[in-house]
C-alpha positions as a printed Julia matrix, in Angstrom:
111×3 Matrix{Float64}:
   0.0     0.0     0.0
   2.89    2.36    0.75
   4.21    1.88   -2.8
   0.74    2.48   -4.23
   0.3     5.7    -2.27
   3.77    6.87   -3.33
   2.88    6.16   -6.96
  -0.25    8.3    -6.6
   1.95   11.12   -5.27
   4.22   10.81   -8.3
   1.23   10.93  -10.64
  -0.16   13.99   -8.87
   3.16   15.79   -9.45
   2.98   15.19  -13.2
   1.29   17.53  -15.62
  -0.71   14.87  -17.43
  -3.95   15.97  -19.04
  -5.31   12.54  -19.88
  -4.93    9.05  -18.48
  -6.17    5.92  -20.21
  -6.45    3.35  -17.4
  -6.64   -0.39  -17.91
 -10.32   -0.31  -16.96
 -12.87    2.47  -16.77
 -13.09    5.43  -19.07
 -10.51    8.08  -19.86
  -9.47   10.27  -16.93
  -9.51   13.88  -18.08
  -8.55   15.44  -14.72
  -5.72   13.18  -13.52
  -4.56   15.24  -10.53
  -7.98   15.51   -8.93
  -8.69   11.86   -9.75
  -5.47   10.77   -7.99
  -6.25   13.0    -5.01
  -9.66   11.35   -4.74
  -8.04    7.91   -4.83
  -5.67    8.93   -2.03
  -8.54   10.34    0.01
 -10.54    7.13   -0.44
  -7.59    5.0     0.68
  -7.04    7.22    3.76
 -10.72    6.86    4.65
 -10.41    3.09    4.29
  -7.39    3.07    6.63
  -9.4     4.99    9.21
 -12.32    2.57    8.85
 -10.0    -0.42    9.38
  -8.39    1.19   12.42
 -11.83    1.97   13.86
 -12.94   -1.65   13.38
  -9.79   -2.93   15.11
 -10.29   -0.5    17.99
 -13.91   -1.7    18.2
 -12.78   -5.3    18.66
 -12.72   -6.8    15.18
  -9.75   -9.14   14.89
 -10.21  -10.78   11.5
 -10.43   -9.42    7.98
 -13.78  -11.17    7.6
 -15.19   -9.23   10.56
 -13.82   -5.95    9.24
 -15.1    -6.53    5.71
 -18.56   -7.5     6.96
 -18.81   -4.23    8.89
 -17.08   -1.85    6.47
 -18.64   -3.24    3.29
 -22.11   -3.94    4.73
 -23.8    -2.32    1.71
 -21.63   -4.2    -0.82
 -22.72   -7.37   -2.57
 -21.26  -10.22   -0.48
 -19.89  -11.77   -3.68
 -17.39   -8.87   -3.7
 -16.26   -9.38   -0.12
 -13.33  -11.57   -1.21
 -11.86   -8.72   -3.25
 -12.61   -6.31   -0.4
 -10.74   -8.63    1.94
  -7.65   -8.49   -0.25
  -7.83   -4.7    -0.24
  -8.14   -4.73    3.57
  -5.15   -7.07    3.75
  -3.05   -4.63    1.72
  -3.93   -1.88    4.19
  -3.25   -4.13    7.16
   0.17   -5.1     5.79
   1.02   -1.39    5.68
  -0.43   -0.73    9.15
   1.6    -3.61   10.6
   4.77   -2.34    8.87
   4.13    1.13   10.31
   3.69   -0.32   13.81
   0.05    0.76   14.15
  -1.44   -2.76   14.18
  -0.06   -6.07   15.41
  -0.72   -9.54   14.06
   0.0   -13.15   14.9
   2.88  -13.6    12.47
   3.08  -12.19    8.97
  -0.06  -10.35    7.85
  -2.33  -12.89    6.16
  -5.91  -13.05    4.93
  -6.75  -15.39    7.84
  -4.58  -13.58   10.39
  -5.59  -12.14   13.73
  -5.04   -8.39   14.06
  -5.0    -6.14   17.12
  -4.34   -2.52   17.97
  -0.89   -1.61   19.17
  -1.07   -0.29   22.74
């Protein structure tokens, strides 16, 4: 996740006028689009931290709460996204886990 966020920063610094992503339509305002992506990721980090502080310990618990309005068939993909955030949070010392971060790991707040 840290590499992804850094890549968004690099794209924001550029003066591109058009991006043609691998999926979705053309992006005609790249800087604002990248800022929105960063904002969304920061909001997701906060949601994950809130769930951990509230007692959730597994990705499944977090996904069920955070993505409650999302089709359950998409929860697997959401879990992988949550895992990417949790890997970063563990690396930054904000969350602990029972070994290496894993989709079936147990996560806890760092005191």
